[in-house]
C-alpha positions, 0 to 999 in steps of 0.5 A: 846122244841122248836117247829116250824112248818118249815124246819129251822128258825133261830130265833127258833134255836137260842133261844132253843140253848140258852135255852139248849132245843129241837129245833123241826123243822116240815116241813111236806114235799111236797104236798098241805097244807093239807096233809102238816099239817096232817104230821106236826100235827102227828109229833108234837103229837109224839115229845111231847108225847116222850119229855114230856116236862115242857114248849113248846114253839111254833113258831106262826103262825100257830094255828095248831102248838098250837092245836096239842101240846094241843091235847095229854095228855103231851101237856096239861099238859106242860106250853105253851108259844107262839113265836109270830112273826108279822104275828100271829097278822098282817097277814090277813091270821092269823090275824082272829086266834089271839084271839084263840092264845092268849086266850091259851096263856092267860090261859095255859102260855105266849107270846114271842114277837119280839118288845115293839111294839107287846107287847103293843098290846098282853098285852091290850088283857089281855095276858102277853107278854116278849120282846125277839128280836132275838139273833144276830148271827155272822159269824163264824171265820173258814168259807171258800170261797169255797160254797156247791153249786158251782154255788155260787161261781160266786158271790164272784167277784160281788158287790152284795146286799144281799135280804133274802126273802120268798115271803111273802105278806109283801115284796115289791118284784114288788118295788124291781125288778123295782129298781134293773133293774135302776141299772145294776152295782149292783147285787140284789142276792134273795134266797128262791124259787122264784115263776116263775111270779117273776124269768120271770120278774126280770132284768138280775142283779137279781140273784136267789139262790133257797134254800141254805145251812145254811152254804152258807147263811153265805157265801153270807152274808160275800161276800155281799156289804149290806143287804136288809130286806124290809117290808110293814108291821108295826111291824114287825122285819125282821131276815135279819136285825138281820143277817146283824146287827149280821154279820156288814153289811150295812142294806136297811130296811124300814122306819116303826116306829119299824125299825126306833126305833130298827136300829136308824141312822145304817141303810139306810131306804126307804119307799119301793117305786122303786125309793127310795129303789134304792137310798138306794140300791146305797147309801148303796154300795157306803157307805158300809164301813162306814155303817158297822161301825155303825151298829158294834156299835150298835150290841155292845149296843144290845148285852147288852140288848138282855142278859137281855132279855134272862135272864128274859125268863130263869127265866119265863121258871123255874117258 
């Protein structure tokens, strides 16, 4: 089984489906973090007890998700694989736990990481790492234009850049809002639940969707002129970047070594400054067709390499 302490995550869902194993999303509901973690802890233990899996893949962070699996007999008998997101090693909130996570995985299984740079950082600390980029999602052929949330329908007629964000500490939100204010002809559409401090300071051409259904997100992806996936953190692969690549959409992303290496000349890169983001947004909109064609060509090469990586992961899980 594949356990993720989150409402839903595309990478977890896609990998679980490709491996033909159940994806267990443990949300935790509302309340403070301790109450949510307690619910997630109990739900995880119950899922492992009832499923009796031979292998458990656990999204990391957070560390308690891994410990919850180990806290029951069935989990201790399972082989553990950590799907390490960049935050497990680089986010100050969870960096302190990286030694514990890697020590557990070194003894009980191995790590799956999203890029070669992370694999090197994990391997040098003595834990085996397998590189598995996100499986590239594609837009369904049967997608209609009537959104589940009626208010989103107005976006069909706008020129907009889709910005899937979680308001994490590596996302340059302030610079993005300032960049948006400099070009009111383009709408920047931010997903997720925006903090009041963000929504109250945004210019009028920034549109906040709140949480949207998975199908509505695909509609937004199909309607947009470009996608923006920005991070200030090296070694990070943005899920939104994979989604843009899978959909063949123009992409604005940060000029980190990891992202430059992966997207090559198919994306528009920015240094995350206000001026640079604004210029990248204008270029992505103006050259959206040409950039989309580059992304489509890059997608074909990436699909071949991800197929090989998936075969390697399947082979490891069958051992």
